[in-house]
TILO-681089 format. One record per atom (N, C-alpha, C, O, CB): residue in one letter; x, y, z. Coordinates in steps of 0.001 Angstrom, whole numbers, padded with zeros to 6 digits, always signed. Glycine has a CB too. Example, Ala and Ser with C-alpha at 12.3 -4.5 7.8 and 13.67 -1.06 7.14 Angstrom:
2
A+013190-005690+007800/A+012300-004500+007800/A+013200-003300+007800/A+014236-003319+008465/A+011308-004473+009046/S+012850-002250+007080/S+013670-001060+007140/S+012900+000030+007870/S+013409+001138+008039/S+014084-000598+005725/
//
This chain:
75
M+120981+078914+134016/M+121507+078851+132557/M+120743+077852+131876/M+120512+078059+130685/M+123044+078496+132430/K+120268+076718+132454/K+119432+075847+131740/K+118200+076313+131359/K+117762+076001+130252/K+119237+074773+132392/S+117533+077057+132154/S+116342+077812+131754/S+116515+078650+130542/S+115696+078678+129623/S+115910+078670+132838/L+117746+079410+130586/L+117816+080285+129221/L+118094+079436+127923/L+117698+079875+126843/L+119044+081409+129324/L+118734+078283+127991/L+118918+077423+127011/L+117687+076700+126543/L+117446+076420+125369/L+119865+076572+127402/A+116943+076431+127573/A+115524+075820+127135/A+114556+077195+126403/A+113598+076979+125659/A+114631+075089+128763/F+114890+078181+126674/F+114162+079222+126039/F+114625+079590+124617/F+113843+079808+123692/F+114226+080389+126884/F+115866+079635+124533/F+116572+080020+123192/F+116689+078903+122159/F+116788+079169+120961/F+118014+080508+123475/R+116677+077549+122663/R+116812+076346+121829/R+115808+076336+120837/R+116154+076086+119682/R+116741+075102+122596/P+114500+076589+121120/P+113342+076446+120039/P+113431+077467+119107/P+112822+077351+118043/P+111915+076497+120611/L+114125+078489+119354/L+114094+079749+118418/L+114875+079469+117007/L+114646+080169+116021/L+114842+081067+119217/R+115755+078460+116986/R+116409+078070+115610/R+115417+077274+114871/R+115176+077577+113703/R+117787+077202+115756/S+114806+076266+115447/S+113883+075535+114926/S+112577+076364+114317/S+112042+076073+113247/S+113555+074604+115961/I+112164+077439+115182/I+111260+078102+114661/I+111688+079034+113524/I+110849+079297+112662/I+110671+078705+115636/A+112981+079583+113439/A+113380+080230+112425/A+113464+079480+111140/A+113183+080064+110093/A+114489+080753+112749/Q+113849+078164+111141/Q+114052+077282+110221/Q+112601+076871+109467/Q+112516+076733+108247/Q+114785+076135+110900/E+111634+076724+110267/E+110192+076583+109869/E+109720+077687+108950/E+109219+077555+107834/E+109296+076568+111107/L+109987+078886+109668/L+109562+080243+109033/L+110302+080378+107528/L+109679+080857+106581/L+110060+081587+110105/K+111568+079952+107410/K+112151+079984+106298/K+111408+079091+105190/K+111108+079469+104058/K+113484+079627+106554/I+111187+077891+105725/I+110587+076814+104699/I+109297+077502+104288/I+109102+077685+103086/I+110275+075203+105388/L+108242+077969+105337/L+107158+078578+104755/L+107176+079812+103836/L+106333+080057+102973/L+106441+078843+105706/R+108349+080618+104169/R+108451+081780+103178/R+108835+081180+101777/R+108473+081807+100782/R+109595+082904+103670/E+109504+080074+101634/E+110070+079627+100293/E+108753+079015+099606/E+108510+079199+098413/E+111401+078448+100448/L+107966+078309+100420/L+106745+077620+099943/L+105778+078840+099436/L+105087+078685+098429/L+106031+076661+101204/Y+105766+079848+100053/Y+104877+080948+099853/Y+105167+081589+098619/Y+104275+081918+097836/Y+104930+081900+100925/E+106752+081840+098345/E+107121+082429+097049/E+107032+081528+095830/E+106945+081965+094683/E+108478+082922+097136/L+107061+080188+096166/L+106693+079127+094941/L+105303+079284+094634/L+104938+079203+093461/L+106935+077512+095304/D+104402+079522+095654/D+103004+079617+095357/D+102753+080672+094510/D+102025+080532+093528/D+102211+079747+096490/L+103364+081874+094834/L+103117+083009+094100/L+103653+082973+092605/L+103096+083606+091709/L+103692+084117+094841/G+104669+082258+092427/G+105381+081934+091176/G+104619+081085+090266/G+104712+081251+089050/G+106645+081278+091454/S+103851+080160+090790/S+103028+079488+090259/S+101758+079828+089788/S+101180+079042+089037/S+102958+078756+090874/R+101177+081006+090155/R+099969+081468+089765/R+100063+082003+088137/R+101134+082352+087639/R+099548+082609+090826/N+099042+082009+087553/N+099027+082638+086171/N+098233+083883+086201/N+097066+083735+086564/N+098435+081681+085089/P+098637+085151+085879/P+100190+085213+085755/P+100829+085413+087023/P+100248+085854+088014/P+100667+086332+084841/P+102094+085066+086969/P+102849+084906+088217/P+103022+086185+089013/P+103191+087250+088419/P+104189+084347+087916/L+102983+086113+090430/L+103167+087357+091260/L+104418+087369+091713/L+104928+086303+092058/L+102273+087501+092393/Y+105156+088606+091794/Y+106476+088600+092053/Y+106517+089386+093305/Y+105617+090216+093436/Y+107328+089128+090918/R+107370+089283+094222/R+107483+090101+095307/R+108890+090750+095272/R+109901+090053+095193/R+107213+089322+096571/F+108930+092078+095331/F+110064+092767+095360/F+110231+093498+096566/F+109260+094138+096969/F+110147+093556+094308/T+111415+093520+097289/T+111745+094090+098520/T+112856+095088+098205/T+113689+094900+097318/T+112153+093017+099567/E+112804+096280+099079/E+114109+097057+098930/E+114068+097769+100180/E+113052+097855+100870/E+114245+098059+097610/K+115449+098403+100533/K+115529+099146+101628/K+114658+100316+101725/K+114570+101140+100815/K+116749+099495+101766/P+113916+100402+102992/P+112872+101579+103175/P+113493+102761+102965/P+114704+102831+103175/P+112212+101670+104539/N+112819+103808+102545/N+113155+105122+102399/N+112266+106225+103052/N+111069+106116+103318/N+113232+105323+101067/Q+113046+107277+103257/Q+112036+108301+104044/Q+110857+108740+103375/Q+109855+109059+104014/Q+112701+109580+104409/K+110912+108780+102076/K+109656+109303+101041/K+108935+107998+100755/K+108236+108002+099742/K+110206+110079+099433/D+108982+106911+101454/D+108073+105626+101210/D+106664+105891+101556/D+105813+105125+101105/D+108541+104369+102078/T+106273+106997+102388/T+104817+107142+102853/T+104279+108280+101818/T+103106+108646+101897/T+104678+107632+104597/E+105046+108759+100976/E+104639+109985+100238/E+103931+109220+098902/E+104453+108324+098239/E+106075+111108+099853/V+102823+109720+098731/V+102053+109632+097443/V+102116+110520+096359/V+101976+111731+096528/V+100859+109634+097693/M+102334+109965+095153/M+102345+111052+094037/M+101489+110452+092907/M+101429+109253+092633/M+103919+111430+093475/Y+100795+111516+092250/Y+099868+111207+091200/Y+100486+111605+089779/Y+101132+112651+089705/Y+098506+111963+091476/T+100355+111015+088948/T+100925+111491+087504/T+100178+112999+087301/T+098969+113217+087380/T+100440+110251+086085/G+101133+113866+087048/G+100458+115260+086770/G+100151+116184+087849/G+099800+117351+087673/G+099215+115079+086142/M+100312+115559+089077/M+100043+116325+090217/M+101311+116524+091138/M+101994+115641+091657/M+098925+115667+090964/V+101457+117864+091215/V+102761+118173+092085/V+102379+119193+093342/V+101734+120239+093263/V+104000+118946+091055/D+102897+118653+094391/D+102689+119309+095730/D+103720+120478+095774/D+104936+120325+095883/D+102910+118239+097003/K+103090+121623+095678/K+103903+122843+095876/K+104127+123286+097134/K+104827+124282+097319/K+103401+123868+095257/R+103557+122596+098160/R+104010+123030+099661/R+105225+122927+100091/R+105827+121934+099682/R+103411+122383+100616/P+105741+123576+100731/P+107290+123552+101240/P+107245+122388+102160/P+106222+122073+102768/P+107862+125012+102084/P+108383+121749+102250/P+108595+120380+103058/P+108155+120630+104355/P+107471+119698+104777/P+110106+119836+103137/W+108317+121676+105252/W+107977+121683+106505/W+106279+121840+106657/W+105783+121540+107742/W+108816+122812+107159/K+105534+122245+105711/K+104170+122069+105778/K+103679+120683+105385/K+102636+120260+105884/K+103567+123049+104978/K+104384+119944+104507/K+104025+118650+104288/K+104197+117704+105674/K+103353+116909+106089/K+104895+118157+103086/A+105485+117991+106272/A+105633+117302+107581/A+104739+117571+108460/A+104318+116629+109132/A+106759+117524+108186/L+104210+118919+108693/L+103315+119114+109676/L+101609+118820+109125/L+100606+119053+109798/L+103623+120649+110186/G+101639+118350+107968/G+100397+117838+107439/G+099359+119078+107179/G+098146+118874+107207/G+099793+116746+108486/W+099866+120272+106943/W+099039+121400+106495/W+098491+121162+105055/W+099205+120826+104111/W+099874+122720+106545/D+097199+121364+104990/D+096447+121319+103549/D+096413+122665+102919/D+096653+123706+103531/D+094892+120814+103662/Q+096121+122589+101747/Q+095975+123921+100953/Q+094722+124643+101567/Q+094753+125873+101551/Q+095759+123655+099259/E+093724+124079+102057/E+092517+124789+102797/E+092946+125503+103925/E+092429+126599+104144/E+091441+123827+103287/D+093915+125006+104770/D+094429+125617+105838/D+095125+126870+105748/D+095394+127548+106739/D+095155+124826+106366/E+095413+127178+104595/E+096188+128697+104334/E+095170+129603+104718/E+093972+129347+104602/E+096700+129089+102669/P+095740+130917+105284/P+094951+131984+105694/P+094855+132774+104453/P+095780+132868+103647/P+095516+132757+106901/E+093575+133401+104313/E+093330+134192+103022/E+094137+135412+103148/E+094137+136248+102245/E+091779+134571+102767/
//
């Protein structure tokens, strides 16, 4: 039991130090000219999809998932 407590006890202090480092990092980003802002949001399934303005991927979703390119289409 003592060995488990000895293992888990430092985790709280490590978490506190990481929180302080995160706050200092965000203050550093905010002090730059122009300031940099970090936005976080809940991950989405389409986060890995890259779209360019004016370009539309007309492949069906199953071909996108398999990674088929337009060149792979049979003639």
